[in-house]
All heavy atoms as TSV, in Angstrom:
chain	resi	resn	atom	element	x	y	z
A	1	MET	N	N	0.843	-1.181	0.000
A	1	MET	CA	C	0.000	0.000	0.000
A	1	MET	C	C	0.884	1.238	0.000
A	1	MET	O	O	1.741	1.409	0.851
A	1	MET	CB	C	-0.884	-0.027	1.239
A	1	MET	CG	C	-1.903	1.046	1.263
A	1	MET	SD	S	-3.121	0.613	2.523
A	1	MET	CE	C	-3.723	2.201	2.904
A	2	ASN	N	N	0.683	2.091	-0.974
A	2	ASN	CA	C	1.522	3.267	-1.147
A	2	ASN	C	C	0.836	4.541	-0.700
A	2	ASN	O	O	1.165	5.621	-1.172
A	2	ASN	CB	C	1.929	3.406	-2.607
A	2	ASN	CG	C	2.838	2.280	-3.033
A	2	ASN	OD1	O	3.608	1.777	-2.234
A	2	ASN	ND2	N	2.735	1.886	-4.280
A	3	TYR	N	N	-0.103	4.437	0.220
A	3	TYR	CA	C	-0.862	5.618	0.626
A	3	TYR	C	C	0.052	6.697	1.195
A	3	TYR	O	O	-0.059	7.866	0.852
A	3	TYR	CB	C	-1.930	5.232	1.654
A	3	TYR	CG	C	-2.772	6.399	2.094
A	3	TYR	CD1	C	-3.803	6.852	1.290
A	3	TYR	CD2	C	-2.517	7.065	3.287
A	3	TYR	CE1	C	-4.570	7.931	1.671
A	3	TYR	CE2	C	-3.279	8.136	3.676
A	3	TYR	CZ	C	-4.309	8.572	2.867
A	3	TYR	OH	O	-5.061	9.645	3.243
A	4	TRP	N	N	0.966	6.324	2.079
A	4	TRP	CA	C	1.824	7.322	2.727
A	4	TRP	C	C	2.864	7.869	1.766
A	4	TRP	O	O	3.312	9.004	1.920
A	4	TRP	CB	C	2.481	6.744	3.966
A	4	TRP	CG	C	1.496	6.480	5.048
A	4	TRP	CD1	C	1.120	5.254	5.517
A	4	TRP	CD2	C	0.732	7.436	5.786
A	4	TRP	NE1	N	0.174	5.407	6.499
A	4	TRP	CE2	C	-0.080	6.728	6.689
A	4	TRP	CE3	C	0.662	8.829	5.763
A	4	TRP	CZ2	C	-0.952	7.361	7.562
A	4	TRP	CZ3	C	-0.211	9.463	6.641
A	4	TRP	CH2	C	-1.003	8.730	7.523
A	5	LYS	N	N	3.265	7.077	0.781
A	5	LYS	CA	C	4.222	7.584	-0.207
A	5	LYS	C	C	3.553	8.572	-1.152
A	5	LYS	O	O	4.168	9.535	-1.595
A	5	LYS	CB	C	4.818	6.426	-1.003
A	5	LYS	CG	C	5.779	5.591	-0.196
A	5	LYS	CD	C	6.371	4.485	-1.033
A	5	LYS	CE	C	7.276	3.631	-0.188
A	5	LYS	NZ	N	7.850	2.519	-0.944
A	6	GLU	N	N	2.286	8.333	-1.472
A	6	GLU	CA	C	1.571	9.201	-2.407
A	6	GLU	C	C	1.108	10.500	-1.766
A	6	GLU	O	O	0.926	11.496	-2.452
A	6	GLU	CB	C	0.365	8.454	-2.984
A	6	GLU	CG	C	0.749	7.265	-3.831
A	6	GLU	CD	C	-0.445	6.426	-4.231
A	6	GLU	OE1	O	-1.581	6.760	-3.848
A	6	GLU	OE2	O	-0.231	5.417	-4.925
A	7	HIS	N	N	0.893	10.512	-0.474
A	7	HIS	CA	C	0.391	11.694	0.228
A	7	HIS	C	C	1.468	12.238	1.183
A	7	HIS	O	O	1.313	12.228	2.400
A	7	HIS	CB	C	-0.882	11.352	1.005
A	7	HIS	CG	C	-2.001	10.915	0.116
A	7	HIS	ND1	N	-2.180	9.599	-0.230
A	7	HIS	CD2	C	-2.967	11.615	-0.513
A	7	HIS	CE1	C	-3.231	9.500	-1.022
A	7	HIS	NE2	N	-3.723	10.709	-1.209
A	8	ALA	N	N	2.533	12.711	0.609
A	8	ALA	CA	C	3.680	13.163	1.407
A	8	ALA	C	C	3.343	14.413	2.224
A	8	ALA	O	O	3.804	14.557	3.360
A	8	ALA	CB	C	4.873	13.431	0.500
A	9	SER	N	N	2.556	15.301	1.665
A	9	SER	CA	C	2.236	16.526	2.412
A	9	SER	C	C	1.368	16.220	3.632
A	9	SER	O	O	1.563	16.814	4.699
A	9	SER	CB	C	1.535	17.537	1.508
A	9	SER	OG	O	0.323	17.009	1.019
A	10	LEU	N	N	0.430	15.292	3.497
A	10	LEU	CA	C	-0.377	14.870	4.646
A	10	LEU	C	C	0.502	14.214	5.699
A	10	LEU	O	O	0.362	14.475	6.890
A	10	LEU	CB	C	-1.474	13.905	4.193
A	10	LEU	CG	C	-2.303	13.258	5.302
A	10	LEU	CD1	C	-3.106	14.319	6.046
A	10	LEU	CD2	C	-3.209	12.194	4.729
A	11	ARG	N	N	1.430	13.381	5.240
A	11	ARG	CA	C	2.332	12.698	6.162
A	11	ARG	C	C	3.187	13.693	6.939
A	11	ARG	O	O	3.307	13.603	8.164
A	11	ARG	CB	C	3.219	11.735	5.381
A	11	ARG	CG	C	3.977	10.778	6.270
A	11	ARG	CD	C	4.782	9.788	5.465
A	11	ARG	NE	N	6.052	10.408	5.141
A	11	ARG	CZ	C	6.712	10.235	4.021
A	11	ARG	NH1	N	6.232	9.478	3.073
A	11	ARG	NH2	N	7.859	10.829	3.817
A	12	MET	N	N	3.748	14.674	6.260
A	12	MET	CA	C	4.592	15.660	6.931
A	12	MET	C	C	3.787	16.538	7.883
A	12	MET	O	O	4.265	16.902	8.958
A	12	MET	CB	C	5.313	16.527	5.899
A	12	MET	CG	C	6.391	15.810	5.163
A	12	MET	SD	S	7.661	15.212	6.298
A	12	MET	CE	C	7.945	13.602	5.658
A	13	THR	N	N	2.557	16.858	7.505
A	13	THR	CA	C	1.697	17.658	8.383
A	13	THR	C	C	1.373	16.891	9.658
A	13	THR	O	O	1.443	17.448	10.763
A	13	THR	CB	C	0.403	18.044	7.653
A	13	THR	OG1	O	0.733	18.736	6.448
A	13	THR	CG2	C	-0.470	18.920	8.513
A	14	LEU	N	N	1.013	15.629	9.526
A	14	LEU	CA	C	0.709	14.817	10.707
A	14	LEU	C	C	1.933	14.621	11.591
A	14	LEU	O	O	1.830	14.669	12.820
A	14	LEU	CB	C	0.146	13.462	10.291
A	14	LEU	CG	C	-1.293	13.456	9.799
A	14	LEU	CD1	C	-1.669	12.069	9.306
A	14	LEU	CD2	C	-2.229	13.915	10.883
A	15	ILE	N	N	3.086	14.414	10.975
A	15	ILE	CA	C	4.312	14.251	11.754
A	15	ILE	C	C	4.602	15.518	12.546
A	15	ILE	O	O	4.899	15.463	13.746
A	15	ILE	CB	C	5.497	13.891	10.839
A	15	ILE	CG1	C	5.330	12.481	10.282
A	15	ILE	CG2	C	6.817	14.022	11.572
A	15	ILE	CD1	C	6.329	12.131	9.203
A	16	ALA	N	N	4.510	16.665	11.899
A	16	ALA	CA	C	4.784	17.930	12.587
A	16	ALA	C	C	3.771	18.181	13.698
A	16	ALA	O	O	4.142	18.596	14.804
A	16	ALA	CB	C	4.771	19.081	11.582
A	17	LEU	N	N	2.510	17.912	13.425
A	17	LEU	CA	C	1.458	18.126	14.418
A	17	LEU	C	C	1.651	17.216	15.631
A	17	LEU	O	O	1.624	17.685	16.778
A	17	LEU	CB	C	0.091	17.888	13.784
A	17	LEU	CG	C	-1.125	18.174	14.641
A	17	LEU	CD1	C	-1.235	19.671	14.875
A	17	LEU	CD2	C	-2.365	17.647	13.958
A	18	PHE	N	N	1.868	15.931	15.405
A	18	PHE	CA	C	2.074	14.991	16.505
A	18	PHE	C	C	3.337	15.326	17.293
A	18	PHE	O	O	3.362	15.212	18.510
A	18	PHE	CB	C	2.142	13.560	16.004
A	18	PHE	CG	C	0.817	12.969	15.613
A	18	PHE	CD1	C	0.761	11.738	14.988
A	18	PHE	CD2	C	-0.364	13.623	15.862
A	18	PHE	CE1	C	-0.446	11.171	14.629
A	18	PHE	CE2	C	-1.581	13.077	15.503
A	18	PHE	CZ	C	-1.626	11.849	14.886
A	19	PHE	N	N	4.391	15.738	16.591
A	19	PHE	CA	C	5.640	16.060	17.265
A	19	PHE	C	C	5.484	17.279	18.170
A	19	PHE	O	O	5.901	17.257	19.337
A	19	PHE	CB	C	6.758	16.306	16.245
A	19	PHE	CG	C	8.063	16.660	16.882
A	19	PHE	CD1	C	8.840	15.680	17.475
A	19	PHE	CD2	C	8.510	17.972	16.906
A	19	PHE	CE1	C	10.039	16.006	18.072
A	19	PHE	CE2	C	9.706	18.307	17.507
A	19	PHE	CZ	C	10.482	17.318	18.087
A	20	ILE	N	N	4.880	18.331	17.653
A	20	ILE	CA	C	4.728	19.559	18.442
A	20	ILE	C	C	3.826	19.323	19.648
A	20	ILE	O	O	4.174	19.690	20.781
A	20	ILE	CB	C	4.199	20.698	17.558
A	20	ILE	CG1	C	5.269	21.105	16.551
A	20	ILE	CG2	C	3.780	21.896	18.392
A	20	ILE	CD1	C	4.784	22.032	15.465
A	21	ILE	N	N	2.679	18.698	19.431
A	21	ILE	CA	C	1.764	18.442	20.549
A	21	ILE	C	C	2.399	17.486	21.557
A	21	ILE	O	O	2.280	17.675	22.765
A	21	ILE	CB	C	0.413	17.904	20.035
A	21	ILE	CG1	C	-0.308	18.977	19.223
A	21	ILE	CG2	C	-0.463	17.444	21.187
A	21	ILE	CD1	C	-1.549	18.482	18.530
A	22	GLY	N	N	3.107	16.470	21.072
A	22	GLY	CA	C	3.772	15.524	21.961
A	22	GLY	C	C	4.837	16.184	22.817
A	22	GLY	O	O	4.920	15.938	24.020
A	23	MET	N	N	5.634	17.058	22.215
A	23	MET	CA	C	6.672	17.749	22.983
A	23	MET	C	C	6.065	18.690	24.016
A	23	MET	O	O	6.560	18.785	25.143
A	23	MET	CB	C	7.609	18.518	22.046
A	23	MET	CG	C	8.535	17.631	21.269
A	23	MET	SD	S	9.600	16.601	22.287
A	23	MET	CE	C	10.640	17.823	23.035
A	24	VAL	N	N	4.999	19.383	23.646
A	24	VAL	CA	C	4.335	20.284	24.594
A	24	VAL	C	C	3.792	19.488	25.777
A	24	VAL	O	O	3.967	19.890	26.940
A	24	VAL	CB	C	3.224	21.089	23.892
A	24	VAL	CG1	C	2.331	21.780	24.902
A	24	VAL	CG2	C	3.821	22.095	22.934
A	25	LEU	N	N	3.162	18.363	25.509
A	25	LEU	CA	C	2.614	17.552	26.592
A	25	LEU	C	C	3.710	16.992	27.500
A	25	LEU	O	O	3.541	16.941	28.723
A	25	LEU	CB	C	1.760	16.412	26.035
A	25	LEU	CG	C	0.401	16.809	25.482
A	25	LEU	CD1	C	-0.275	15.602	24.853
A	25	LEU	CD2	C	-0.468	17.417	26.552
A	26	VAL	N	N	4.826	16.595	26.929
A	26	VAL	CA	C	5.926	16.068	27.740
A	26	VAL	C	C	6.488	17.169	28.641
A	26	VAL	O	O	6.726	16.953	29.827
A	26	VAL	CB	C	7.026	15.451	26.843
A	26	VAL	CG1	C	8.288	15.182	27.636
A	26	VAL	CG2	C	6.524	14.173	26.201
A	27	VAL	N	N	6.685	18.355	28.100
A	27	VAL	CA	C	7.244	19.452	28.895
A	27	VAL	C	C	6.268	19.895	29.983
A	27	VAL	O	O	6.659	20.119	31.132
A	27	VAL	CB	C	7.646	20.624	27.989
A	27	VAL	CG1	C	8.001	21.856	28.800
A	27	VAL	CG2	C	8.813	20.224	27.092
A	28	VAL	N	N	4.984	20.006	29.640
A	28	VAL	CA	C	3.986	20.405	30.633
A	28	VAL	C	C	3.884	19.346	31.727
A	28	VAL	O	O	3.807	19.669	32.910
A	28	VAL	CB	C	2.615	20.654	29.965
A	28	VAL	CG1	C	1.512	20.787	30.991
A	28	VAL	CG2	C	2.676	21.897	29.095
A	29	GLY	N	N	3.900	18.085	31.345
A	29	GLY	CA	C	3.852	17.015	32.327
A	29	GLY	C	C	5.093	16.980	33.195
A	29	GLY	O	O	5.023	16.668	34.387
A	30	TRP	N	N	6.244	17.313	32.632
A	30	TRP	CA	C	7.492	17.330	33.381
A	30	TRP	C	C	7.441	18.387	34.481
A	30	TRP	O	O	8.000	18.210	35.564
A	30	TRP	CB	C	8.642	17.623	32.425
A	30	TRP	CG	C	9.998	17.479	33.029
A	30	TRP	CD1	C	10.570	18.301	33.954
A	30	TRP	CD2	C	10.952	16.461	32.751
A	30	TRP	NE1	N	11.816	17.862	34.259
A	30	TRP	CE2	C	12.090	16.727	33.535
A	30	TRP	CE3	C	10.959	15.367	31.903
A	30	TRP	CZ2	C	13.218	15.919	33.503
A	30	TRP	CZ3	C	12.076	14.590	31.871
A	30	TRP	CH2	C	13.188	14.846	32.666
A	31	LYS	N	N	6.786	19.504	34.214
A	31	LYS	CA	C	6.697	20.592	35.190
A	31	LYS	C	C	5.757	20.261	36.349
A	31	LYS	O	O	5.814	20.918	37.381
A	31	LYS	CB	C	6.243	21.875	34.511
A	31	LYS	CG	C	7.289	22.445	33.580
A	31	LYS	CD	C	6.833	23.735	32.957
A	31	LYS	CE	C	7.906	24.264	32.021
A	31	LYS	NZ	N	7.518	25.542	31.424
A	32	MET	N	N	4.900	19.257	36.196
A	32	MET	CA	C	3.971	18.851	37.259
A	32	MET	C	C	4.596	17.756	38.106
A	32	MET	O	O	4.100	16.633	38.189
A	32	MET	CB	C	2.660	18.343	36.658
A	32	MET	CG	C	1.881	19.341	35.896
A	32	MET	SD	S	0.418	18.552	35.234
A	32	MET	CE	C	-0.643	19.949	35.051
A	33	THR	N	N	5.679	18.073	38.763
A	33	THR	CA	C	6.419	17.094	39.548
A	33	THR	C	C	5.578	16.613	40.732
A	33	THR	O	O	5.019	17.415	41.473
A	33	THR	CB	C	7.726	17.715	40.068
A	33	THR	OG1	O	8.471	18.203	38.964
A	33	THR	CG2	C	8.549	16.687	40.824
A	34	GLY	N	N	5.480	15.311	40.874
A	34	GLY	CA	C	4.779	14.716	42.002
A	34	GLY	C	C	3.285	14.568	41.816
A	34	GLY	O	O	2.592	14.165	42.744
A	35	LYS	N	N	2.783	14.856	40.640
A	35	LYS	CA	C	1.346	14.727	40.395
A	35	LYS	C	C	1.107	13.633	39.361
A	35	LYS	O	O	1.862	13.484	38.399
A	35	LYS	CB	C	0.761	16.043	39.887
A	35	LYS	CG	C	0.861	17.166	40.897
A	35	LYS	CD	C	0.227	18.414	40.358
A	35	LYS	CE	C	0.354	19.548	41.360
A	35	LYS	NZ	N	-0.187	20.787	40.837
A	36	MET	N	N	0.032	12.890	39.559
A	36	MET	CA	C	-0.293	11.808	38.634
A	36	MET	C	C	-0.690	12.351	37.263
A	36	MET	O	O	-0.413	11.727	36.243
A	36	MET	CB	C	-1.420	10.951	39.213
A	36	MET	CG	C	-1.706	9.707	38.404
A	36	MET	SD	S	-0.305	8.601	38.248
A	36	MET	CE	C	-0.274	7.892	39.856
A	37	THR	N	N	-1.324	13.511	37.208
A	37	THR	CA	C	-1.715	14.079	35.916
A	37	THR	C	C	-0.491	14.421	35.070
A	37	THR	O	O	-0.533	14.325	33.844
A	37	THR	CB	C	-2.587	15.333	36.107
A	37	THR	OG1	O	-1.896	16.270	36.925
A	37	THR	CG2	C	-3.912	14.982	36.735
A	38	GLY	N	N	0.596	14.810	35.722
A	38	GLY	CA	C	1.827	15.074	34.992
A	38	GLY	C	C	2.356	13.818	34.321
A	38	GLY	O	O	2.809	13.859	33.173
A	39	LEU	N	N	2.292	12.712	35.020
A	39	LEU	CA	C	2.733	11.438	34.452
A	39	LEU	C	C	1.858	11.041	33.273
A	39	LEU	O	O	2.356	10.603	32.232
A	39	LEU	CB	C	2.707	10.348	35.516
A	39	LEU	CG	C	3.061	8.937	35.046
A	39	LEU	CD1	C	4.498	8.890	34.570
A	39	LEU	CD2	C	2.812	7.940	36.154
A	40	VAL	N	N	0.558	11.216	33.420
A	40	VAL	CA	C	-0.365	10.865	32.337
A	40	VAL	C	C	-0.106	11.748	31.112
A	40	VAL	O	O	-0.090	11.255	29.981
A	40	VAL	CB	C	-1.829	10.972	32.818
A	40	VAL	CG1	C	-2.790	10.819	31.667
A	40	VAL	CG2	C	-2.108	9.945	33.900
A	41	LEU	N	N	0.118	13.034	31.332
A	41	LEU	CA	C	0.409	13.934	30.210
A	41	LEU	C	C	1.699	13.536	29.506
A	41	LEU	O	O	1.777	13.557	28.272
A	41	LEU	CB	C	0.498	15.376	30.693
A	41	LEU	CG	C	-0.810	16.060	31.045
A	41	LEU	CD1	C	-0.543	17.456	31.584
A	41	LEU	CD2	C	-1.730	16.133	29.845
A	42	MET	N	N	2.703	13.168	30.276
A	42	MET	CA	C	3.958	12.749	29.658
A	42	MET	C	C	3.788	11.450	28.877
A	42	MET	O	O	4.371	11.290	27.803
A	42	MET	CB	C	5.049	12.593	30.714
A	42	MET	CG	C	5.511	13.914	31.257
A	42	MET	SD	S	7.013	13.942	32.232
A	42	MET	CE	C	7.054	12.431	33.089
A	43	LEU	N	N	2.989	10.528	29.382
A	43	LEU	CA	C	2.759	9.273	28.654
A	43	LEU	C	C	1.987	9.506	27.359
A	43	LEU	O	O	2.290	8.900	26.331
A	43	LEU	CB	C	2.031	8.274	29.549
A	43	LEU	CG	C	2.865	7.690	30.680
A	43	LEU	CD1	C	2.003	6.809	31.568
A	43	LEU	CD2	C	4.047	6.928	30.141
A	44	VAL	N	N	0.986	10.392	27.404
A	44	VAL	CA	C	0.248	10.722	26.178
A	44	VAL	C	C	1.178	11.405	25.183
A	44	VAL	O	O	1.139	11.132	23.975
A	44	VAL	CB	C	-0.986	11.608	26.503
A	44	VAL	CG1	C	-1.617	12.144	25.244
A	44	VAL	CG2	C	-1.980	10.821	27.325
A	45	GLY	N	N	2.033	12.286	25.669
A	45	GLY	CA	C	3.017	12.926	24.801
A	45	GLY	C	C	3.963	11.928	24.174
A	45	GLY	O	O	4.311	12.024	22.997
A	46	LEU	N	N	4.375	10.930	24.962
A	46	LEU	CA	C	5.252	9.887	24.441
A	46	LEU	C	C	4.557	9.066	23.357
A	46	LEU	O	O	5.161	8.734	22.332
A	46	LEU	CB	C	5.709	8.975	25.577
A	46	LEU	CG	C	6.625	7.824	25.201
A	46	LEU	CD1	C	7.942	8.358	24.658
A	46	LEU	CD2	C	6.861	6.935	26.390
A	47	VAL	N	N	3.288	8.764	23.553
A	47	VAL	CA	C	2.518	8.032	22.539
A	47	VAL	C	C	2.437	8.849	21.250
A	47	VAL	O	O	2.583	8.304	20.146
A	47	VAL	CB	C	1.121	7.670	23.076
A	47	VAL	CG1	C	0.206	7.183	21.969
A	47	VAL	CG2	C	1.229	6.631	24.173
A	48	LEU	N	N	2.225	10.147	21.365
A	48	LEU	CA	C	2.162	10.991	20.168
A	48	LEU	C	C	3.513	11.064	19.463
A	48	LEU	O	O	3.573	11.053	18.221
A	48	LEU	CB	C	1.671	12.388	20.520
A	48	LEU	CG	C	0.191	12.500	20.856
A	48	LEU	CD1	C	-0.145	13.918	21.298
A	48	LEU	CD2	C	-0.667	12.095	19.683
A	49	LEU	N	N	4.598	11.117	20.213
A	49	LEU	CA	C	5.926	11.117	19.597
A	49	LEU	C	C	6.200	9.797	18.883
A	49	LEU	O	O	6.761	9.780	17.779
A	49	LEU	CB	C	6.995	11.387	20.647
A	49	LEU	CG	C	7.024	12.803	21.212
A	49	LEU	CD1	C	8.010	12.888	22.366
A	49	LEU	CD2	C	7.373	13.798	20.139
A	50	LEU	N	N	5.785	8.699	19.482
A	50	LEU	CA	C	5.959	7.396	18.824
A	50	LEU	C	C	5.076	7.268	17.592
A	50	LEU	O	O	5.467	6.649	16.598
A	50	LEU	CB	C	5.678	6.269	19.815
A	50	LEU	CG	C	6.726	6.089	20.911
A	50	LEU	CD1	C	6.250	5.049	21.920
A	50	LEU	CD2	C	8.061	5.706	20.325
A	51	ALA	N	N	3.889	7.871	17.638
A	51	ALA	CA	C	3.016	7.856	16.461
A	51	ALA	C	C	3.638	8.662	15.331
A	51	ALA	O	O	3.554	8.262	14.157
A	51	ALA	CB	C	1.644	8.417	16.821
A	52	ALA	N	N	4.276	9.777	15.655
A	52	ALA	CA	C	4.963	10.570	14.630
A	52	ALA	C	C	6.091	9.758	14.004
A	52	ALA	O	O	6.282	9.777	12.785
A	52	ALA	CB	C	5.497	11.863	15.235
A	53	LEU	N	N	6.820	9.018	14.830
A	53	LEU	CA	C	7.892	8.173	14.321
A	53	LEU	C	C	7.346	7.041	13.444
A	53	LEU	O	O	7.925	6.707	12.409
A	53	LEU	CB	C	8.691	7.610	15.483
A	53	LEU	CG	C	9.946	6.824	15.153
A	53	LEU	CD1	C	10.941	7.707	14.431
A	53	LEU	CD2	C	10.554	6.263	16.414
A	54	LEU	N	N	6.221	6.477	13.842
A	54	LEU	CA	C	5.587	5.416	13.051
A	54	LEU	C	C	5.149	5.934	11.679
A	54	LEU	O	O	5.385	5.283	10.660
A	54	LEU	CB	C	4.384	4.862	13.806
A	54	LEU	CG	C	3.568	3.807	13.062
A	54	LEU	CD1	C	4.301	2.477	13.052
A	54	LEU	CD2	C	2.211	3.663	13.674
A	55	ILE	N	N	4.539	7.112	11.654
A	55	ILE	CA	C	4.099	7.697	10.383
A	55	ILE	C	C	5.311	8.005	9.511
A	55	ILE	O	O	5.275	7.808	8.292
A	55	ILE	CB	C	3.229	8.934	10.624
A	55	ILE	CG1	C	1.916	8.535	11.292
A	55	ILE	CG2	C	2.944	9.672	9.330
A	55	ILE	CD1	C	1.088	9.701	11.740
A	56	TYR	N	N	6.379	8.501	10.112
A	56	TYR	CA	C	7.592	8.788	9.348
A	56	TYR	C	C	8.139	7.517	8.694
A	56	TYR	O	O	8.495	7.509	7.516
A	56	TYR	CB	C	8.651	9.398	10.264
A	56	TYR	CG	C	9.977	9.595	9.583
A	56	TYR	CD1	C	10.174	10.674	8.734
A	56	TYR	CD2	C	11.025	8.697	9.779
A	56	TYR	CE1	C	11.387	10.859	8.099
A	56	TYR	CE2	C	12.237	8.878	9.149
A	56	TYR	CZ	C	12.424	9.963	8.304
A	56	TYR	OH	O	13.623	10.125	7.670
A	57	ASN	N	N	8.180	6.431	9.456
A	57	ASN	CA	C	8.744	5.184	8.935
A	57	ASN	C	C	7.832	4.503	7.925
A	57	ASN	O	O	8.314	3.726	7.095
A	57	ASN	CB	C	9.049	4.233	10.088
A	57	ASN	CG	C	10.288	4.649	10.844
A	57	ASN	OD1	O	11.183	5.261	10.297
A	57	ASN	ND2	N	10.310	4.337	12.123
A	58	LYS	N	N	6.518	4.753	7.958
A	58	LYS	CA	C	5.615	4.131	6.996
A	58	LYS	C	C	5.911	4.567	5.562
A	58	LYS	O	O	5.622	3.833	4.622
A	58	LYS	CB	C	4.150	4.480	7.331
A	58	LYS	CG	C	3.593	3.689	8.471
A	58	LYS	CD	C	3.446	2.250	8.082
A	58	LYS	CE	C	2.782	1.483	9.186
A	58	LYS	NZ	N	2.656	0.075	8.873
A	59	GLY	N	N	6.491	5.738	5.402
A	59	GLY	CA	C	6.821	6.204	4.063
A	59	GLY	C	C	7.958	5.440	3.411
A	59	GLY	O	O	8.139	5.507	2.199
A	60	PHE	N	N	8.722	4.689	4.181
A	60	PHE	CA	C	9.882	3.971	3.667
A	60	PHE	C	C	9.673	2.464	3.602
A	60	PHE	O	O	10.618	1.725	3.348
A	60	PHE	CB	C	11.107	4.298	4.514
A	60	PHE	CG	C	11.464	5.747	4.484
A	60	PHE	CD1	C	11.190	6.557	5.561
A	60	PHE	CD2	C	12.044	6.314	3.358
A	60	PHE	CE1	C	11.510	7.898	5.539
A	60	PHE	CE2	C	12.354	7.648	3.318
A	60	PHE	CZ	C	12.080	8.448	4.420
A	61	ASP	N	N	8.460	2.002	3.858
A	61	ASP	CA	C	8.179	0.557	3.765
A	61	ASP	C	C	8.142	0.105	2.328
A	61	ASP	O	O	7.796	0.761	1.434
A	61	ASP	CB	C	6.853	0.209	4.429
A	61	ASP	CG	C	6.985	0.125	5.940
A	61	ASP	OD1	O	8.118	0.029	6.410
A	61	ASP	OD2	O	5.951	0.168	6.608
């Protein structure tokens, strides 16, 4: 399936969006030291960063 290869602009937009939101969530969660919500925000940010990496790698399959 060449969907990600054919739609490069969509792929780059999603990667940038997931990366920026993921980094913001990780930093905001990092500042909430000792709170469970901070940990949850950092984990959601990590999932978004991994999703950005997954989308990036799908273009090279």
